[in-house]
C-alpha positions in Angstrom: -20.8 -9.8 2.3 -23.6 -6.7 1.7 -22.4 -2.9 1.5 -23.6 -2.4 4.8 -21.6 -4.9 6.7 -18.8 -3.7 4.4 -17.2 -1.3 7.1 -17.1 2.4 7.2 -15.9 4.1 3.3 -13.7 6.7 3.3 -14.2 9.2 -0.1 -10.7 10.8 -0.7 -11.6 13.4 -3.9 -9.2 16.3 -4.7 -7.5 17.2 -8.4 -4.6 14.8 -7.5 -2.3 17.3 -10.2 0.1 15.7 -9.3 -0.8 13.0 -6.4 1.7 13.4 -3.9 2.7 11.4 -0.8 1.1 13.9 1.2 -2.4 12.3 -0.1 -1.3 9.2 0.4 -0.2 9.8 4.4 -4.1 11.6 4.7 -5.7 8.5 3.5 -3.8 6.4 5.2 -4.1 8.0 8.7 -7.7 8.4 8.7 -7.7 4.5 7.9 -5.6 4.0 10.9 -7.7 6.9 13.0 -11.1 6.7 12.0 -11.2 2.7 11.2 -12.2 3.1 8.2 -12.4 -0.5 6.0 -11.4 1.1 2.6 -10.5 4.7 1.3 -11.7 5.4 -2.0 -9.7 8.3 -4.1 -11.7 10.3 -6.6 -10.0 12.3 -8.7 -12.3 15.6 -10.1 -13.2 15.9 -13.5 -13.9 19.9 -13.8 -13.2 21.2 -10.4 -16.5 23.6 -9.3 -14.0 26.2 -6.9 -10.8 26.0 -8.0 -8.8 26.9 -11.3 -8.7 24.5 -14.2 -6.3 21.8 -13.2 -2.9 21.9 -15.0 -3.1 18.3 -16.1 -5.7 16.8 -18.5 -8.6 14.6 -16.1 -7.2 11.2 -17.9 -3.7 11.9 -16.8 -4.2 12.4 -13.3 -6.5 9.8 -12.8 -3.8 7.3 -14.6 -1.5 8.6 -11.5 -3.8 7.6 -9.2 -4.4 3.9 -10.4 -1.1 3.1 -11.0 0.2 4.5 -7.8 -2.9 2.5 -5.9 -2.5 -0.9 -7.8 -0.8 -2.3 -5.4 -1.7 -0.6 -2.5 -4.3 -2.5 0.4 -7.3 -0.5 1.7 -7.1 1.8 -1.3 -9.1 2.1 -4.5 -9.9 4.3 -7.1 -13.2 5.5 -8.7 -13.1 7.6 -12.2 -16.1 8.4 -11.8 -15.9 12.2 -11.9 -13.6 12.2 -14.7 -15.7 10.0 -16.7 -18.2 12.4 -16.5 -16.5 15.2 -17.6 -15.5 13.5 -20.5 -19.2 12.9 -21.5 -20.5 16.7 -20.5 -19.5 20.1 -19.5 -19.6 21.8 -16.3 -17.8 21.5 -13.4 -18.0 18.3 -10.6 -19.8 18.9 -7.6 -19.4 17.0 -4.4 -22.8 16.4 -3.4 -23.5 15.1 -6.9 -20.4 12.7 -6.3 -21.8 11.5 -2.3 -25.4 11.0 -4.6 -23.7 8.6 -6.7 -21.4 6.8 -4.0 -25.0 6.3 -1.9 -26.8 5.0 -4.5 -23.8 2.5 -5.1 -23.3 1.7 -1.5 -26.9 2.0 -0.5 -28.6 3.6 2.6 -27.0 2.1 5.6 -23.5 2.1 4.4 -21.5 4.8 6.6 -20.0 7.1 4.1 -16.8 9.4 5.4 -16.3 12.4 3.0 -12.4 13.5 3.7 -11.2 17.3 3.7 -8.7 18.9 4.6 -9.1 22.0 7.1 -9.2 24.5 4.8 -11.6 23.0 2.6 -13.6 21.9 5.4 -13.7 26.1 6.5 -14.9 27.3 3.4 -17.9 24.6 2.5 -20.9 27.4 2.7 -19.7 28.0 -0.5 -20.1 24.7 -2.2 -22.9 23.4 -4.2 -25.9 22.5 -2.1 -23.3 22.1 1.0 -26.4 21.4 3.5 -26.9 18.2 2.2 -23.9 16.8 2.0 -24.8 15.8 5.8 -27.4 13.5 4.5 -25.2 11.8 2.3 -22.1 11.5 4.4 -19.9 12.0 7.2 -17.6 14.4 7.1 -14.0 13.8 8.8 -11.8 17.0 8.5 -7.8 16.1 8.8 -5.8 18.8 11.1 -2.3 19.1 11.5 -1.3 18.3 15.2 -2.3 21.3 17.6 -4.2 23.3 15.2 -7.5 21.5 16.4 -10.9 23.1 14.7 -12.8 25.2 16.7 -15.9 27.6 17.1 -15.5 30.2 14.3 -13.9 27.8 11.7 -16.3 29.3 8.9 -19.3 31.8 8.6 -22.2 31.1 11.3 -24.4 28.7 9.4 -21.1 26.0 9.3 -20.3 26.8 13.5 -24.0 25.8 14.0 -23.7 22.4 12.0 -20.1 21.8 13.5 -21.4 22.5 17.0 -24.6 20.2 16.4 -22.7 17.3 14.4 -19.3 17.1 15.9 -18.8 13.8 17.5 -15.8 11.0 17.7 -14.4 8.3 15.2 -16.3 5.3 16.8 -19.3 7.3 16.4 -19.0 6.8 12.5 -19.6 3.3 12.2 -23.0 3.7 13.8 -25.0 5.7 11.5 -25.1 6.1 7.3 -24.2 10.0 7.9 -24.5 13.2 9.4 -21.2 13.6 11.6 -18.1 15.7 11.8 -15.6 14.1 13.0 -11.8 15.7 13.3 -8.6 14.0 12.9 -4.9 14.8 13.8 -2.4 13.9 11.0 1.5 13.9 10.3 2.0 18.0 9.2 3.7 17.4 5.7 4.3 20.3 4.3 4.1 19.3 0.5 2.0 20.7 -2.3 1.3 20.1 -5.8 1.9 23.8 -6.8 5.5 23.7 -5.8 5.7 20.3 -6.7 4.4 21.5 -10.4 7.4 24.3 -9.6 9.9 22.2 -9.1 9.1 20.4 -12.4 8.4 23.4 -14.6 12.2 24.6 -13.1 13.6 21.2 -14.4 14.2 19.8 -10.5 14.0 16.8 -8.9 10.2 15.7 -7.6 11.5 12.5 -6.3 10.8 11.5 -2.9 7.5 13.8 -2.8 5.4 11.7 -5.1 5.1 8.2 -5.5 7.8 6.0 -7.9 4.8 5.7 -10.2 3.9 8.9 -10.3 7.1 10.3 -11.4 7.5 8.0 -13.7 3.8 8.5 -15.4 5.3 12.2 -15.5 8.6 11.8 -17.1 6.6 9.6 -19.8 4.3 11.7 -20.4 6.9 15.2 -20.0 3.8 16.3 -17.7 4.0 19.8 -15.9 7.0 20.9 -17.8 7.9 24.7 -18.9 7.8 23.7 -22.5 4.5 22.4 -22.0 3.2 25.7 -20.9 3.1 24.4 -16.7 
């Protein structure tokens, strides 16, 4: 099957420090709501606009790989992590999308999955306007908190108004639309999970079993390791 005929591909980047069940729900609900053939998780190497991750990139990648190994419709892309190991400097989403576009060709629809908070800060991202040339953007919102005009700065608001579309639009062009989709509101954060682990509390049912096993076996996020 050619990439153009392989269906709409969702791209979900993040530090995943650690991967938790709200990440998995977002990926699953994006597949269902947006009609995605697959969601590809892309662990960040060195994020440009966030504090340095608490766990090394190799650990974060391993947690994602182990969790998704037996989950149909999910896959992992290790490129950002591998690139970080080979060069200095931050990981930029626009460069990740350029690599994905080269990999999948000009015709396959690509959809960058973002949370509403990340989308609101999009104007601070490196070469942010070029994102729309490379992929669609799907913004996950909580029920009752639909995005409206004024979500970002003036430039982003203009893009949002001009590019706003529906899920059905994604399959008909390779890039350029902004689509919103509501997800189940799960108040789970990686920072709260790290805090619990540092205090010796359990993170069971907040993270997948494979992640919990990996954290335990490598003693990640414990106070004795400075986390």
